[in-house]
N, C-alpha and C positions, 0 to 999 in steps of 0.2 A: 504494500500500500504506500502510495506517495505521501510525503510529508506536506503539510499545509502551512503557509506563511501569510502574514498580513504585513503590508507596508503602508505607512501613513506619512503623507507629505502635508504638513500643516503650515499654511502660509497666511499672509496678510489679507488676501482676497478670497481664498478658498482652501478647503482641505480635501485632499483626494486620498481615499483608502482603496487598496487593492488586495484581494484575496487570491493567492496563487498556489499552484502545486510546485513541488520540488523541481520539476522539469521546466518551469517557467510559464506553464499554461495558466492564463488568467481565468479564474472561475467567476469572479464578480468584482464590481467596483462601484464606488459611490462618491459623489462630490457634495460637500456641505459648505457652510460659510467659514469665515476666518477663525483660526485658532491662535492668533497673535493677541496675547493678553494686553499688550500695550495699545492695541488698536480698538479692541472690543470689550475689554474687561474679562475677569476670570470666569464669571458665570456663563456668559455667552460663548467664550472660547471653549470651555469644558463641554457645554451642550453641543456645540458644533463637532467637537472631537468625538463624542459618543455617537452622535447621529451618523457620522461618516463611517465609523467602524461597524455599527449595527447594520447600516444600510448595505455595506459591502458583504457582510456575512449572510444577510438575508438573500441578496441577489445571487450569491454563490451557492445557496442552499447547503451551507456547511455548518456543522455543529461546532460550538466553541471547544468542545472536548477534543476535537481533531487538530486544533491549531498547535503547531510546534513552537513558533516564535513570532513575536511582533517587533517590527522595526519602526521607530518613530522619529521623524525630524520635524521640529516645530520652529517657526520664526518667532522673534521677540526675545531671544536669549542670546544676545550678541556681546555683552560686556561682562567683565568679572562681577560688577555690581548686580547685574540681572541674574547671573548664575547664583550668587549668594541670596538674592531675594527669593528665587524659586526654591532654593533649599530651605531657607528660613520659613517660608510660607507653605511648605509641604507639597510643592508641585509634584515631586517624584512619588511621594506617598499617595497623594491624591490620585495621580494617574493610575497607580496600581489598584487603588480602591475603585476607581472609575471603570477600569477594565473588568474587575470582578463584578461590578454592578451591571455592566453591559452584558457580560456572559450570563448572568442570572436572569436578565430581562429576556434573553433569547429562549430560555427554557419554557 
Protein backbone atom coordinates (compact mmCIF):
# COMPACT_ATOMS: atom_id res chain seq x y z
CA UNK A 1 0.00 0.00 0.00
CA UNK A 2 1.32 3.43 -0.97
CA UNK A 3 2.05 5.97 1.74
CA UNK A 4 -0.10 9.11 1.82
CA UNK A 5 1.27 12.62 2.39
CA UNK A 6 -0.24 16.09 2.80
CA UNK A 7 1.53 19.24 1.65
CA UNK A 8 0.31 22.68 2.71
CA UNK A 9 1.47 25.95 1.14
CA UNK A 10 0.04 28.66 3.38
CA UNK A 11 0.42 32.10 1.88
CA UNK A 12 -0.71 35.68 2.19
CA UNK A 13 -3.46 35.36 -0.42
CA UNK A 14 -4.35 31.66 -0.38
CA UNK A 15 -3.59 28.31 1.18
CA UNK A 16 -3.20 25.29 -1.08
CA UNK A 17 -3.29 21.79 0.40
CA UNK A 18 -2.55 18.64 -1.57
CA UNK A 19 -3.02 15.00 -0.61
CA UNK A 20 -0.78 12.67 -2.60
CA UNK A 21 0.49 9.14 -2.76
CA UNK A 22 4.12 8.20 -2.30
CA UNK A 23 4.55 7.93 -6.08
CA UNK A 24 3.48 11.57 -6.53
CA UNK A 25 -0.06 10.96 -7.75
CA UNK A 26 -2.31 13.75 -6.45
CA UNK A 27 -5.48 12.37 -4.85
CA UNK A 28 -7.10 15.64 -3.84
CA UNK A 29 -6.42 19.31 -3.33
CA UNK A 30 -8.17 22.32 -1.90
CA UNK A 31 -7.56 26.08 -1.83
CA UNK A 32 -8.73 28.33 1.00
CA UNK A 33 -7.87 31.84 2.18
CA UNK A 34 -4.72 33.31 3.71
CA UNK A 35 -2.87 31.69 6.60
CA UNK A 36 -0.60 34.67 7.13
CA UNK A 37 -1.26 35.69 10.72
CA UNK A 38 0.17 39.16 10.06
CA UNK A 39 -2.37 39.74 7.29
CA UNK A 40 -5.58 38.19 8.63
CA UNK A 41 -5.03 37.47 12.33
CA UNK A 42 -4.73 34.16 14.16
CA UNK A 43 -8.36 33.06 14.14
CA UNK A 44 -8.88 33.53 10.41
CA UNK A 45 -5.46 32.07 9.58
CA UNK A 46 -6.12 28.92 11.61
CA UNK A 47 -9.64 28.57 10.20
CA UNK A 48 -8.31 28.81 6.64
CA UNK A 49 -5.57 26.32 7.47
CA UNK A 50 -8.08 23.79 8.78
CA UNK A 51 -10.47 24.33 5.87
CA UNK A 52 -7.71 23.71 3.35
CA UNK A 53 -6.54 20.43 4.88
CA UNK A 54 -10.03 19.09 5.56
CA UNK A 55 -11.10 20.01 2.03
CA UNK A 56 -8.13 18.23 0.46
CA UNK A 57 -8.69 15.09 2.54
CA UNK A 58 -12.38 15.01 1.63
CA UNK A 59 -11.66 15.46 -2.08
CA UNK A 60 -9.07 12.69 -1.89
CA UNK A 61 -11.51 10.45 -0.02
CA UNK A 62 -8.65 9.56 2.29
CA UNK A 63 -8.89 8.73 5.99
CA UNK A 64 -6.66 10.69 8.33
CA UNK A 65 -5.48 7.33 9.68
CA UNK A 66 -3.67 6.64 6.39
CA UNK A 67 -1.65 9.90 6.39
CA UNK A 68 2.05 9.25 6.92
CA UNK A 69 3.29 12.84 7.18
CA UNK A 70 2.27 16.47 6.75
CA UNK A 71 4.59 19.16 5.39
CA UNK A 72 3.61 22.75 6.14
CA UNK A 73 5.03 26.01 4.82
CA UNK A 74 3.37 29.20 6.06
CA UNK A 75 4.07 32.83 5.27
CA UNK A 76 4.31 35.40 8.02
CA UNK A 77 7.21 33.90 9.94
CA UNK A 78 10.15 35.73 8.40
CA UNK A 79 12.13 37.29 11.22
CA UNK A 80 13.64 35.97 14.46
CA UNK A 81 11.06 38.07 16.34
CA UNK A 82 8.18 36.39 14.47
CA UNK A 83 9.64 32.95 15.17
CA UNK A 84 9.83 33.80 18.88
CA UNK A 85 6.29 35.18 18.82
CA UNK A 86 4.94 31.97 17.29
CA UNK A 87 6.80 29.88 19.88
CA UNK A 88 5.63 32.14 22.72
CA UNK A 89 2.02 32.07 21.57
CA UNK A 90 1.97 28.34 20.98
CA UNK A 91 1.67 28.29 17.19
CA UNK A 92 3.41 24.93 16.87
CA UNK A 93 1.38 23.40 19.70
CA UNK A 94 -1.78 24.95 18.31
CA UNK A 95 -1.09 23.53 14.87
CA UNK A 96 -0.62 20.08 16.37
CA UNK A 97 -3.90 20.47 18.22
CA UNK A 98 -5.57 21.82 15.11
CA UNK A 99 -4.43 18.83 13.07
CA UNK A 100 -5.84 16.58 15.76
CA UNK A 101 -9.16 18.45 15.64
CA UNK A 102 -9.21 18.33 11.85
CA UNK A 103 -8.74 14.57 11.87
CA UNK A 104 -11.41 14.13 14.53
CA UNK A 105 -13.81 16.27 12.47
CA UNK A 106 -13.38 13.87 9.56
CA UNK A 107 -14.53 10.87 11.57
